[in-house]
C-alpha positions as CSV (number, residue, x, y, z in Angstrom):
1,X,-100.3,-173.2,45.5
2,X,-97.4,-172.6,43.2
3,X,-97.3,-174.2,39.8
4,X,-94.5,-176.8,39.2
5,X,-94.7,-176.9,35.4
6,X,-91.3,-178.4,34.7
7,X,-91.8,-181.2,37.2
8,X,-95.3,-181.9,35.9
9,X,-94.0,-182.1,32.3
10,X,-91.2,-184.3,33.3
11,X,-93.5,-186.7,35.2
12,X,-96.0,-186.8,32.2
13,X,-93.2,-187.8,29.8
14,X,-92.0,-190.5,32.2
15,X,-95.5,-191.9,32.5
16,X,-95.9,-192.1,28.8
17,X,-92.4,-193.7,28.3
18,X,-92.2,-196.3,31.0
19,X,-94.5,-198.9,32.5
20,X,-93.3,-197.9,36.1
21,X,-92.3,-194.4,37.2
22,X,-90.8,-193.8,40.7
23,X,-91.1,-190.3,42.2
24,X,-88.5,-190.0,45.0
25,X,-88.1,-187.2,47.5
26,X,-88.3,-186.2,51.2
27,X,-91.6,-186.1,53.0
28,X,-93.7,-183.1,52.5
29,X,-91.9,-181.9,49.4
30,X,-95.0,-182.2,47.2
31,X,-94.8,-185.7,45.8
32,X,-98.4,-186.6,46.6
33,X,-99.8,-183.3,45.3
34,X,-97.9,-183.8,42.0
35,X,-99.1,-187.4,41.8
36,X,-102.7,-186.5,42.5
37,X,-102.6,-183.9,39.6
38,X,-101.2,-186.6,37.3
39,X,-103.8,-189.1,38.5
40,X,-106.6,-186.6,38.0
41,X,-105.5,-185.9,34.4
42,X,-105.3,-189.7,33.7
43,X,-108.6,-190.4,35.3
44,X,-110.4,-188.7,32.4
45,X,-108.5,-190.8,29.9
46,X,-108.2,-194.3,31.2
47,X,-109.0,-194.4,34.9
48,X,-106.7,-194.2,38.0
49,X,-106.4,-196.0,41.3
50,X,-104.6,-194.9,44.5
51,X,-103.0,-196.9,47.3
52,X,-101.5,-195.1,50.3
53,X,-99.3,-197.6,52.3
54,X,-99.7,-195.4,55.4
55,X,-103.4,-196.1,55.4
56,X,-104.4,-199.3,57.3
57,X,-107.2,-200.0,54.7
58,X,-104.8,-199.8,51.8
59,X,-102.2,-201.9,53.6
60,X,-104.8,-204.6,54.1
61,X,-105.8,-204.4,50.5
62,X,-102.2,-205.0,49.4
63,X,-101.7,-208.0,51.7
64,X,-102.7,-210.0,48.5
65,X,-101.1,-207.6,46.0
66,X,-101.6,-209.6,42.9
67,X,-105.3,-209.9,43.5
68,X,-105.6,-206.2,44.2
69,X,-103.4,-204.9,41.4
70,X,-103.7,-207.3,38.4
71,X,-107.3,-206.3,37.4
72,X,-106.6,-202.6,37.4
73,X,-106.2,-200.4,34.3
74,X,-105.1,-196.8,33.6
75,X,-102.7,-195.2,36.2
76,X,-102.1,-197.0,39.5
77,X,-100.4,-194.9,42.2
78,X,-98.8,-196.5,45.2
79,X,-97.7,-193.9,47.9
80,X,-95.0,-194.6,50.5
81,X,-93.8,-197.7,48.6
82,X,-90.8,-198.0,50.9
83,X,-93.1,-199.6,53.4
84,X,-93.7,-202.6,51.2
85,X,-90.6,-203.2,49.0
86,X,-91.8,-206.8,48.3
87,X,-94.2,-205.2,45.7
88,X,-91.3,-204.7,43.3
89,X,-91.1,-208.3,41.9
90,X,-94.9,-208.2,41.3
91,X,-94.6,-204.9,39.5
92,X,-92.0,-206.5,37.2
93,X,-94.5,-209.1,36.2
94,X,-97.4,-206.7,35.8
95,X,-95.3,-204.2,33.7
96,X,-94.3,-207.0,31.3
97,X,-97.9,-207.7,30.2
98,X,-98.7,-207.0,26.5
99,X,-100.8,-205.1,25.8
100,X,-100.1,-203.1,28.9
101,X,-103.4,-202.4,30.8
102,X,-101.9,-200.2,33.5
103,X,-98.9,-198.0,34.3
104,X,-97.6,-197.6,37.8
105,X,-96.5,-194.5,39.6
106,X,-94.8,-195.3,42.9
107,X,-93.9,-192.7,45.5
108,X,-91.1,-193.1,48.1
109,X,-89.2,-191.1,50.6
110,X,-86.1,-193.2,51.2
111,X,-83.1,-193.4,48.9
112,X,-80.7,-194.7,47.7
113,X,-81.7,-198.1,49.1
114,X,-85.1,-197.8,47.5
115,X,-83.6,-196.8,44.2
116,X,-81.3,-199.8,44.3
117,X,-84.1,-202.3,45.1
118,X,-86.3,-200.9,42.4
119,X,-83.5,-200.7,39.9
120,X,-82.4,-204.2,40.4
121,X,-85.9,-205.7,40.3
122,X,-87.4,-203.4,37.6
123,X,-84.3,-202.9,35.4
124,X,-85.4,-201.6,32.0
125,X,-88.9,-201.0,33.1
126,X,-88.6,-198.1,35.6
127,X,-87.8,-194.4,35.3
128,X,-86.9,-192.5,38.4
129,X,-87.5,-188.8,39.1
130,X,-86.1,-187.2,42.2
131,X,-87.8,-184.1,43.4
132,X,-87.3,-181.7,46.3
133,X,-89.0,-178.6,47.6
134,X,-89.5,-175.3,45.7
135,X,-86.7,-173.8,43.6
136,X,-86.0,-170.3,42.4
137,X,-87.6,-171.0,39.0
138,X,-90.9,-171.9,40.8
139,X,-91.1,-169.1,43.4
140,X,-89.6,-166.3,41.2
141,X,-86.4,-164.2,41.6
142,X,-88.2,-161.7,43.9
143,X,-88.6,-164.4,46.5
144,X,-85.0,-165.4,46.6
145,X,-84.4,-164.2,50.2
146,X,-87.6,-165.9,51.5
147,X,-86.7,-169.2,49.8
148,X,-83.2,-169.2,51.1
149,X,-84.3,-168.3,54.7
150,X,-87.3,-170.6,54.9
151,X,-86.2,-173.4,52.6
152,X,-88.1,-175.1,49.8
153,X,-90.6,-177.3,51.7
154,X,-94.0,-176.0,50.5
155,X,-95.6,-175.5,53.9
156,X,-92.5,-173.8,55.3
157,X,-92.2,-171.5,52.3
158,X,-95.9,-170.7,52.0
159,X,-96.5,-170.1,55.7
160,X,-98.2,-166.8,56.5
161,X,-95.5,-165.6,58.9
162,X,-91.9,-166.3,59.8
163,X,-93.1,-167.7,63.1
164,X,-95.5,-170.2,61.4
165,X,-92.7,-171.3,59.0
166,X,-90.3,-171.8,62.0
167,X,-93.0,-173.8,63.9
168,X,-93.6,-176.0,60.9
169,X,-89.9,-176.7,60.4
170,X,-89.4,-177.6,64.1
171,X,-92.4,-179.9,64.0
172,X,-91.0,-181.5,60.8
173,X,-87.7,-182.2,62.4
174,X,-89.3,-183.7,65.5
175,X,-91.7,-185.9,63.4
176,X,-88.8,-187.1,61.1
177,X,-86.8,-188.1,64.1
178,X,-89.6,-189.9,65.9
179,X,-91.3,-191.6,62.9
180,X,-89.0,-191.7,59.9
181,X,-85.7,-192.6,61.5
182,X,-87.0,-195.9,62.9
183,X,-88.5,-196.7,59.5
184,X,-85.1,-196.2,57.9
185,X,-83.7,-199.0,60.1
186,X,-82.1,-197.0,62.9
187,X,-83.2,-197.6,66.5
188,X,-82.0,-194.5,68.4
189,X,-83.5,-192.1,70.9
190,X,-84.7,-189.0,69.0
191,X,-82.7,-186.7,71.3
192,X,-79.5,-188.4,70.3
193,X,-80.2,-188.2,66.6
194,X,-81.3,-184.5,67.1
195,X,-78.0,-183.7,68.7
196,X,-76.1,-185.5,65.9
197,X,-78.2,-183.6,63.2
198,X,-77.5,-180.4,65.0
199,X,-73.8,-181.1,64.9
200,X,-73.9,-181.8,61.2
201,X,-75.5,-178.4,60.7
202,X,-72.4,-176.9,62.2
203,X,-70.3,-178.9,59.8
204,X,-72.5,-177.8,56.8
205,X,-70.2,-177.0,53.9
206,X,-67.2,-178.7,55.5
207,X,-65.5,-182.1,54.9
208,X,-66.7,-185.0,57.0
209,X,-64.8,-185.8,60.1
210,X,-66.4,-188.9,61.7
211,X,-63.8,-189.3,64.3
212,X,-64.2,-185.8,65.7
213,X,-68.0,-186.0,65.7
214,X,-67.8,-189.5,67.2
215,X,-65.6,-188.3,70.1
216,X,-68.2,-185.5,70.8
217,X,-71.0,-188.0,70.8
218,X,-69.2,-190.7,72.7
219,X,-69.4,-193.2,69.9
220,X,-67.2,-194.6,67.2
221,X,-66.6,-193.1,63.8
222,X,-68.3,-196.2,62.2
223,X,-71.4,-195.4,64.2
224,X,-71.5,-191.8,63.2
225,X,-71.0,-192.8,59.5
226,X,-74.0,-195.1,59.8
227,X,-76.1,-192.2,61.2
228,X,-74.9,-189.9,58.4
229,X,-75.9,-192.5,55.8
230,X,-79.4,-192.8,57.3
231,X,-80.0,-189.0,57.1
232,X,-78.7,-189.1,53.5
233,X,-81.1,-191.9,52.7
234,X,-83.9,-189.8,54.0
235,X,-82.9,-186.8,51.7
236,X,-82.0,-184.7,54.7
237,X,-78.3,-184.5,54.1
238,X,-76.2,-184.4,50.9
239,X,-72.8,-186.0,50.8
240,X,-70.8,-184.4,48.0
241,X,-68.0,-186.8,47.1
242,X,-64.5,-185.6,46.3
243,X,-63.1,-185.8,42.8
244,X,-59.7,-187.3,42.3
245,X,-57.4,-186.4,39.4
246,X,-54.1,-188.1,38.8
247,X,-52.2,-185.0,39.9
248,X,-49.1,-184.5,42.0
249,X,-51.1,-182.9,44.8
250,X,-52.5,-183.9,48.2
251,X,-56.2,-184.0,47.4
252,X,-59.0,-184.1,50.0
253,X,-60.7,-187.5,50.1
254,X,-63.5,-187.1,52.6
255,X,-67.0,-186.0,51.4
256,X,-68.4,-182.5,52.1
257,X,-71.6,-182.4,54.1
258,X,-74.7,-180.3,53.5
259,X,-78.1,-180.1,55.1
260,X,-80.1,-180.2,51.8
261,X,-82.9,-177.8,52.8
262,X,-81.7,-174.3,53.9
263,X,-84.7,-173.8,56.0
264,X,-84.1,-176.9,58.1
265,X,-80.4,-175.9,58.3
266,X,-81.4,-172.6,59.8
267,X,-83.8,-174.2,62.3
268,X,-81.0,-176.6,63.4
269,X,-78.7,-173.7,63.9
270,X,-81.3,-171.7,65.8
271,X,-81.5,-169.0,63.1
272,X,-85.0,-167.4,63.3
273,X,-85.2,-165.0,60.3
274,X,-83.2,-163.4,57.6
275,X,-81.7,-160.8,59.9
276,X,-80.5,-163.5,62.2
277,X,-79.0,-165.3,59.2
278,X,-77.0,-162.2,58.1
279,X,-75.4,-162.0,61.5
280,X,-74.6,-165.7,61.8
281,X,-71.1,-167.2,61.2
282,X,-72.5,-169.9,58.9
283,X,-73.9,-167.3,56.5
284,X,-71.5,-168.1,53.7
285,X,-71.8,-171.8,54.2
286,X,-75.6,-171.5,54.2
287,X,-75.6,-169.7,50.8
288,X,-73.1,-172.3,49.5
289,X,-75.4,-175.2,50.2
290,X,-78.4,-173.3,48.8
291,X,-76.6,-172.6,45.6
292,X,-75.3,-176.1,45.3
293,X,-78.8,-177.4,45.4
294,X,-79.9,-174.9,42.8
295,X,-77.2,-175.9,40.4
296,X,-78.0,-179.6,40.8
297,X,-81.7,-178.9,40.4
298,X,-81.1,-177.1,37.1
299,X,-78.6,-179.6,35.6
300,X,-79.7,-182.9,37.2
301,X,-76.3,-184.4,36.5
302,X,-75.4,-188.0,36.9
303,X,-72.1,-187.1,38.4
304,X,-71.3,-184.2,40.8
305,X,-68.3,-183.7,43.1
306,X,-66.2,-181.1,44.8
307,X,-62.4,-180.9,44.4
308,X,-59.9,-179.7,47.0
309,X,-56.2,-179.8,47.5
310,X,-54.8,-179.7,51.1
311,X,-53.4,-176.3,52.0
312,X,-54.1,-174.8,48.6
313,X,-57.8,-174.4,47.7
314,X,-60.9,-176.0,46.5
315,X,-63.6,-175.9,43.9
316,X,-67.1,-176.1,45.5
317,X,-68.8,-178.0,42.7
318,X,-67.6,-180.0,39.7
319,X,-70.4,-181.3,37.5
320,X,-70.1,-183.7,34.5
321,X,-72.9,-182.7,32.1
322,X,-73.4,-183.8,28.5
323,X,-69.7,-184.8,28.1
324,X,-68.4,-181.5,29.6
325,X,-66.9,-180.5,32.9
326,X,-68.5,-177.5,34.5
327,X,-67.0,-175.9,37.6
328,X,-68.8,-173.7,40.2
329,X,-67.3,-171.6,43.0
330,X,-69.9,-170.1,45.3
331,X,-69.3,-166.8,47.1
332,X,-71.5,-164.7,49.3
333,X,-70.5,-161.2,48.4
334,X,-71.4,-158.1,46.4
335,X,-68.8,-158.4,43.6
336,X,-66.7,-161.6,43.8
337,X,-63.6,-162.0,41.7
338,X,-61.6,-164.9,40.3
339,X,-58.5,-165.9,42.2
340,X,-55.3,-167.4,40.9
341,X,-56.4,-170.7,42.4
342,X,-59.6,-170.8,40.3
343,X,-57.5,-170.0,37.1
344,X,-55.3,-172.9,38.0
345,X,-58.3,-175.2,38.7
346,X,-59.7,-174.3,35.2
347,X,-56.6,-175.8,33.6
348,X,-55.9,-178.7,36.0
349,X,-59.4,-180.1,35.7
350,X,-59.9,-179.4,32.0
351,X,-63.1,-177.3,32.6
352,X,-65.3,-176.2,29.8
353,X,-66.9,-173.4,32.0
354,X,-66.3,-172.0,35.4
355,X,-68.9,-170.0,37.2
356,X,-68.7,-167.9,40.3
357,X,-72.2,-168.0,41.8
358,X,-73.3,-165.2,44.1
359,X,-76.5,-163.6,45.4
360,X,-76.3,-160.4,43.4
361,X,-78.2,-159.5,40.2
362,X,-75.4,-158.6,37.7
363,X,-73.7,-161.1,35.5
364,X,-70.2,-160.2,34.4
365,X,-66.8,-161.8,33.5
366,X,-63.9,-162.0,35.9
367,X,-61.0,-162.5,33.5
368,X,-61.3,-164.1,30.1
369,X,-62.6,-167.5,31.1
370,X,-64.5,-167.2,34.4
371,X,-68.2,-166.0,34.5
372,X,-69.7,-164.4,37.6
373,X,-73.4,-165.6,37.6
374,X,-76.2,-164.6,39.9
375,X,-77.9,-167.6,41.6
376,X,-81.2,-166.4,40.1
377,X,-79.8,-166.6,36.6
378,X,-78.4,-170.1,36.8
379,X,-81.3,-171.8,35.0
380,X,-81.2,-169.3,32.1
381,X,-77.4,-169.4,31.7
382,X,-77.0,-173.1,32.1
383,X,-79.9,-174.3,30.0
384,X,-78.7,-172.1,27.1
385,X,-75.5,-174.3,27.0
């Protein structure tokens, strides 16, 4: 197992600060493992209790939740909380007790609806931490190619062979379609949703066109939009919204679509290994999505967008971080260079920094204001700011 020191420290701080902490992320990304480690540490200090809402026994125990939860002390962990959102009003009552006998750690794999429900009911009492699979900082620079090819889900990355990793990812996709999609409120044959998800993989890194996808699927654009939102809620897809400036230009107003995990993207595209990835037409788009997730992992910004002007150009990622505007253009190449469009975007958007992110190892400047940054150096460069 790989250590996830930064996540562990972040979770420990949240547990000390807030009466309720919510750990959000896709299935199989390591939430339960992280929570068990926190519960083990707390067990020595003040005791811990665990409820898994996928367990029939624990579901039965929480049929009378106040009777089950009110006497407990120490750390109380509730896994798969999205299966019983009616717990939130009770958690509000229990977290307002003084002195506070117990703190609650709730784990969920559906967002943003779960975040909205928790935020409305537990306002001022809850702290949310969103996690994903492994990142470069956790696996090391030398494993960049492996991480990009297999994705960050622990079992896919740590598999003993490429074949084992591919098998796990295909099984994950099938299980997600058969079990998780219905739990997210969508009644649809798995084969239909699999086809839709596969089409999204071919749109990876492109702006959303619901009408075009709807025609291919034989449904309306409203229907495809609902399907897209469901996959987004399950942390499978990222919708990167466009940023609008009051400029005299025709700006793109549709979101860009990314399959969040690069390994799942490659499985959906039928890419079997790194050699197959290098020969695939979605190579550049795959690296773009991978790098976008790395930037967002490092900065954890409240606001992130892309910016594009019809028939002119685009900036892949615009992040608002600590009162500054940071721009990121992502290129798959040996030695990318700034373009006149990027120089123009720097001024039009009032950027503090603009980085060209690429898979190489050498950091250098391309012109006086634009930095070329290896994807492996993002954490070091950005956290120094």
